[in-house]
C-alpha positions in Angstrom: 68.1 72.9 46.7 66.8 76.3 45.8 63.5 77.5 47.3 62.9 79.9 44.4 59.8 79.5 42.2 58.6 80.6 38.8 54.9 81.3 38.7 53.2 81.0 35.3 49.8 82.4 34.7 47.6 80.7 32.1 44.1 81.2 30.6 42.6 77.8 30.0 39.3 76.3 28.8 38.3 72.8 29.4 35.4 70.4 29.7 37.0 68.7 32.7 36.5 70.0 36.3 38.9 73.0 36.4 41.0 71.6 39.3 41.5 68.4 37.4 42.5 70.2 34.1 44.9 72.5 36.0 46.5 69.4 37.6 46.9 67.7 34.2 48.7 70.8 33.0 51.0 71.0 36.0 51.8 67.3 35.9 52.5 67.2 32.2 55.0 70.1 32.6 56.9 68.7 35.5 57.0 65.2 37.1 53.9 63.6 35.8 52.7 61.5 32.8 49.4 60.0 31.9 49.7 57.4 34.7 51.6 57.2 38.0 54.9 55.4 37.5 57.1 53.4 39.9 59.8 56.1 40.6 57.3 59.0 40.8 57.5 58.9 44.6 55.8 61.3 47.0 59.2 62.7 47.7 59.9 63.4 44.0 56.5 65.0 43.7 57.0 67.2 46.8 60.3 68.5 45.6 59.9 68.8 41.8 56.2 68.7 40.8 54.6 71.9 39.6 51.8 73.0 41.9 48.5 74.7 41.1 48.3 77.7 43.4 45.2 79.6 42.1 42.2 79.0 39.9 39.9 81.9 39.1 36.9 81.0 37.0 36.2 83.4 34.1 33.3 83.9 31.7 33.4 81.6 28.7 35.0 83.0 25.5 32.6 81.5 23.0 35.5 80.5 20.8 35.8 77.2 19.1 37.9 74.6 20.9 41.4 73.8 19.7 41.7 70.8 17.3 41.7 67.4 19.0 40.1 68.6 22.2 38.2 66.0 24.1 35.0 66.4 26.2 31.6 67.9 25.7 31.9 71.5 24.5 28.6 72.3 26.3 30.4 71.7 29.6 33.3 73.9 28.9 34.6 76.3 31.5 37.3 79.0 31.4 39.7 80.0 34.1 42.9 81.9 35.0 45.3 79.4 36.5 48.5 80.1 38.3 51.0 77.3 38.4 54.2 77.3 40.5 57.3 75.6 39.2 60.4 74.9 41.4 63.4 76.7 39.9 65.5 73.6 40.4 63.5 71.9 37.6 65.3 74.0 35.0 67.5 76.6 36.6 67.8 80.2 35.4 67.9 79.2 31.8 65.4 80.8 29.4 65.3 77.9 26.9 64.7 75.4 29.6 62.2 77.7 31.4 60.2 77.7 28.2 60.3 74.0 27.9 58.6 73.8 31.3 56.1 76.7 31.1 55.3 76.5 27.4 56.4 73.1 26.2 54.0 70.3 25.5 51.1 72.0 27.3 49.7 73.5 24.0 49.1 69.9 22.8 47.2 68.6 25.9 43.9 67.3 24.6 42.1 68.0 27.8 42.5 71.7 27.2 40.2 73.4 24.7 42.3 76.6 25.0 45.7 77.3 26.7 47.5 80.6 26.7 50.5 81.7 28.8 49.7 85.3 29.8 52.3 86.1 32.4 55.5 85.0 34.2 56.7 85.9 37.6 60.4 85.2 37.5 62.8 85.1 40.5 65.9 87.2 40.9 68.1 84.4 39.7 67.2 85.1 36.1 68.5 88.7 36.4 71.6 87.4 38.0 72.1 85.1 35.0 71.0 87.4 32.2 72.4 90.9 31.8 69.5 92.5 30.1 69.9 95.7 28.1 73.3 97.4 28.0 72.1 100.8 26.9 68.3 101.1 27.3 66.6 104.6 27.5 69.6 106.5 28.9 72.1 105.1 26.5 69.9 105.6 23.5 69.2 109.2 24.4 73.0 109.8 24.8 73.8 108.3 21.4 71.0 110.1 19.6 71.6 113.4 21.3 67.9 113.6 22.2 68.2 114.2 25.9 64.5 114.9 26.5 61.2 114.5 24.7 60.1 111.7 22.5 62.7 110.1 20.3 61.4 110.2 16.8 62.4 107.8 14.1 61.4 106.2 10.8 61.8 103.1 8.7 63.4 103.2 5.3 60.7 103.1 2.7 60.2 101.4 0.3 61.0 98.6 2.6 63.0 96.7 0.0 64.0 97.6 -3.6 66.2 100.6 -3.1 69.9 100.2 -3.9 72.4 101.0 -1.1 73.2 104.3 -2.7 69.5 105.2 -3.0 69.0 104.3 0.6 71.9 106.6 1.5 70.2 109.4 -0.3 67.0 108.9 1.7 69.1 108.8 4.9 70.7 112.2 3.9 67.2 113.7 3.6 66.1 112.3 6.9 69.1 113.5 8.7 68.8 117.0 7.2 65.2 117.0 8.4 66.2 116.4 12.0 65.2 112.8 12.6 66.6 111.0 15.7 66.6 107.4 14.5 66.4 105.5 11.3 66.1 101.7 10.8 66.2 99.1 8.2 62.9 97.3 7.6 62.6 93.8 9.1 62.4 92.6 5.5 65.8 94.2 4.6 68.5 91.9 5.8 71.4 90.8 3.7 69.9 90.2 0.3 71.7 90.2 -3.0 70.1 93.5 -4.2 71.3 95.4 -1.1 73.9 93.5 0.9 74.5 94.6 4.5 78.1 95.5 3.9 77.2 97.7 0.9 74.5 99.5 2.9 76.9 100.2 5.7 79.5 101.5 3.3 76.9 103.8 1.6 75.0 105.1 4.7 77.7 105.6 7.4 79.7 108.3 5.4 76.4 110.3 5.0 75.7 110.1 8.7 79.3 111.1 9.6 79.2 114.1 7.3 76.0 115.2 8.9 77.6 114.8 12.4 80.6 116.8 11.3 78.2 119.7 10.2 75.8 119.6 13.1 77.5 117.8 16.0 74.7 115.2 16.2 74.4 111.9 14.3 71.1 110.1 13.9 71.1 106.5 15.1 70.8 104.0 12.3 69.7 100.5 13.2 71.2 98.1 10.6 69.2 94.9 10.3 71.9 92.2 11.1 69.4 89.4 11.5 71.0 86.2 10.3 72.1 82.7 11.4 73.6 82.9 14.9 77.1 82.3 13.7 76.9 85.4 11.5 75.5 87.8 14.1 79.0 88.6 15.5 80.5 89.4 12.1 77.5 91.5 11.1 77.7 93.5 14.3 81.4 94.1 13.9 80.9 95.3 10.3 78.5 98.0 11.7 80.8 98.9 14.6 83.9 99.2 12.5 82.1 101.8 10.3 81.1 103.9 13.3 77.5 102.7 13.5 75.6 103.1 16.8 72.9 100.5 16.6 72.1 97.1 15.2 68.7 95.5 14.8 67.7 91.9 15.3 64.4 90.2 14.7 64.1 88.4 18.0 61.8 85.6 16.9 64.0 84.8 14.0 67.3 84.6 15.9 65.6 83.3 19.1 66.1 84.3 22.6 69.5 82.5 22.8 70.6 84.3 19.6 69.6 87.6 21.1 71.5 86.9 24.3 74.5 85.8 22.2 74.4 89.1 20.4 74.0 91.0 23.7 77.1 89.5 25.1 79.1 90.6 22.1 77.5 93.9 21.2 79.1 97.3 21.8 76.0 99.3 20.5 72.3 99.2 21.4 70.2 96.3 20.1 67.0 97.3 18.4 64.7 94.3 19.1 62.0 93.8 16.4 59.1 91.5 17.3 58.3 90.3 13.8 56.4 87.0 13.8 55.1 87.6 17.3 51.5 87.4 16.1 52.0 83.7 15.4 52.2 83.1 19.1 50.4 86.1 20.6 47.4 87.0 18.5 45.0 84.2 19.3 43.1 84.2 22.6 42.9 80.4 22.4 46.6 79.4 22.2 50.1 80.9 22.5 52.1 83.3 24.6 50.9 86.8 25.4 53.1 89.9 24.9 53.3 90.5 28.7 55.1 87.2 29.2 57.2 87.4 26.1 58.5 90.9 26.6 60.1 89.9 29.9 62.1 87.2 28.2 63.2 89.6 25.4 64.3 92.2 27.9 66.3 89.7 30.0 68.0 88.5 26.7 69.2 92.0 26.1 66.8 94.0 23.9 67.6 97.8 24.3 64.6 98.7 22.2 61.4 96.6 21.9 58.5 97.0 19.5 55.0 97.4 21.1 53.0 98.8 18.2 51.2 102.1 18.5 47.6 103.2 18.9 45.4 103.2 15.8 47.8 100.8 14.2 47.3 98.8 11.0 47.6 95.4 12.8 45.2 93.5 15.1 45.9 95.1 18.5 43.4 97.4 20.1 44.6 100.7 21.6 44.1 99.2 25.1 46.4 96.3 24.2 49.0 98.7 22.9 48.9 100.9 26.0 49.2 97.8 28.2 52.2 96.7 26.1 54.0 100.0 26.5 53.4 99.9 30.2 54.6 96.3 30.4 57.9 97.2 28.8 58.3 100.2 31.2 57.6 98.1 34.3 60.8 97.5 36.3 62.2 94.0 36.1 64.7 93.1 38.8 66.7 96.2 38.4 67.5 95.7 34.7 68.3 98.8 32.6 65.0 100.1 31.3 64.2 99.0 27.7 62.9 101.6 25.3 59.3 100.9 24.1 59.2 101.3 20.3 55.9 102.5 18.8 55.3 101.7 15.2 52.6 100.6 12.6 50.6 103.4 11.1 51.9 106.2 13.3 51.7 109.8 12.2 51.6 113.3 13.8 47.8 113.2 14.5 48.3 110.4 17.1 50.9 112.2 19.3 48.5 113.8 21.8 46.4 110.8 22.3 49.5 108.6 22.7 51.1 111.0 25.2 47.9 111.3 27.2 47.5 107.5 27.4 51.1 106.7 28.3 52.2 109.7 30.3 55.7 109.4 29.1 58.1 110.6 26.4 60.7 107.9 27.1 59.7 106.2 23.9 61.0 105.8 20.4 58.1 106.7 18.0 58.6 105.3 14.5 56.6 106.8 11.6 57.2 105.2 8.2 54.5 106.2 5.8 53.6 109.0 8.2 56.9 110.7 7.3 57.7 109.4 3.8 54.1 109.8 2.7 53.7 113.4 4.0 52.3 115.7 1.2 55.4 117.9 1.6 57.9 115.1 1.6 60.3 113.8 4.2 61.0 117.3 5.7 57.3 117.9 6.1 56.8 114.5 7.7 59.6 114.9 10.2 58.4 118.5 11.1 54.9 117.3 11.6 56.0 114.6 14.0 58.4 116.9 15.9 55.8 119.7 16.2 53.0 117.3 17.3 55.0 115.6 20.0 56.5 118.9 21.3 53.0 120.3 21.5 51.7 117.2 23.4 54.6 117.4 25.9 53.9 121.1 26.5 50.4 120.1 27.6 48.6 121.7 24.6 45.6 120.1 23.0 45.6 118.4 19.6 43.3 121.2 18.3 45.9 123.8 19.4 48.7 121.9 17.6 46.5 121.6 14.5 45.8 125.3 14.5 49.4 126.4 15.0 51.3 123.9 12.7 51.0 123.9 9.0 53.0 120.6 8.8 50.4 118.9 11.0 47.5 120.3 9.0 49.1 119.1 5.8 49.6 115.6 7.4 45.9 115.5 8.2 45.1 116.1 4.6 46.8 112.8 3.8 46.2 110.7 6.9 42.8 111.8 8.2 41.6 113.4 11.4 43.9 113.9 14.4 43.1 112.0 17.6 42.0 114.3 20.3 
């Protein structure tokens, strides 16, 4: 029997005494049920029951309780609870780990709020799961961007362009010096722009650019599909000389991502679309810090974190924490590339670099490049000049004064972040 443990950290709210509520959680997710049963012996409990190892009371959130919650809301307390699970309950298997640490617990009526915020995983998971095959170093090698921030964009409009029109946009982006281009998460394998036709139209453009310049931008084709089609879609890209595939992790699932990782010969761009459905609420779900560990173990070479001043719900503090989480070592796995996106433009470079202290990131600017007053070339130039300035240690004001492309960007997107 293994002595290894998984420690899951939760934020809970309850009208029960905190110790009692925590024990209900631990029992429901391991050996217990609502009543002690005949074969639930002391020996079984000692070997397999989840154990509450820490309870730290927190200020109340003031949020409404989850539907169906029992107890007097006036007596509600909130706490950070750490629960220890024997690895022997599920083994180093991510689907079965999730059944234990995030299974029925969201339905427990004694809990007015329940959120999984972190997971401490033993080494056995890294022995079982290979993690990224390429990561930061492999992505830099394939893009030819050996130092500095890797700069990319998303094809815009996100859907509606024919494969040939998409290829024309790709030609403009390559000529402007972009490092990375990706399909939008909405652009999969639809009838108006099938994956095979996009690959046939785009890859010759990239190869011609590489023949002229010696460098080929990385294009992440969105191959998200049913699991039995992921292998075929990957092979289609690989046969055409492509250097990246993209999968929407929550759509194919962690097991789908790991299936792709075991077959892939190019980096996997991991998109986090739909994460808000489990991560946004402070009352229920799974926080990004816990989720990203599972995505990295499953093989994501790149992982979206959002960026500062984004168009979605996350605060700058949450985004900076997410970037740091993805960069935190995990049992010696190849480092995953944090991917910044959502409303990014040149005026955010200095604030982002100052807050993160790293250029080992992939910074995606969609509208910030395609919507630049001087077109794609101006958009790429503004991003390149802003990030180069930030990495040299200049101020945002100095970059604004010296770069016409950044000044033109500010005319469209607003004031730069200092």
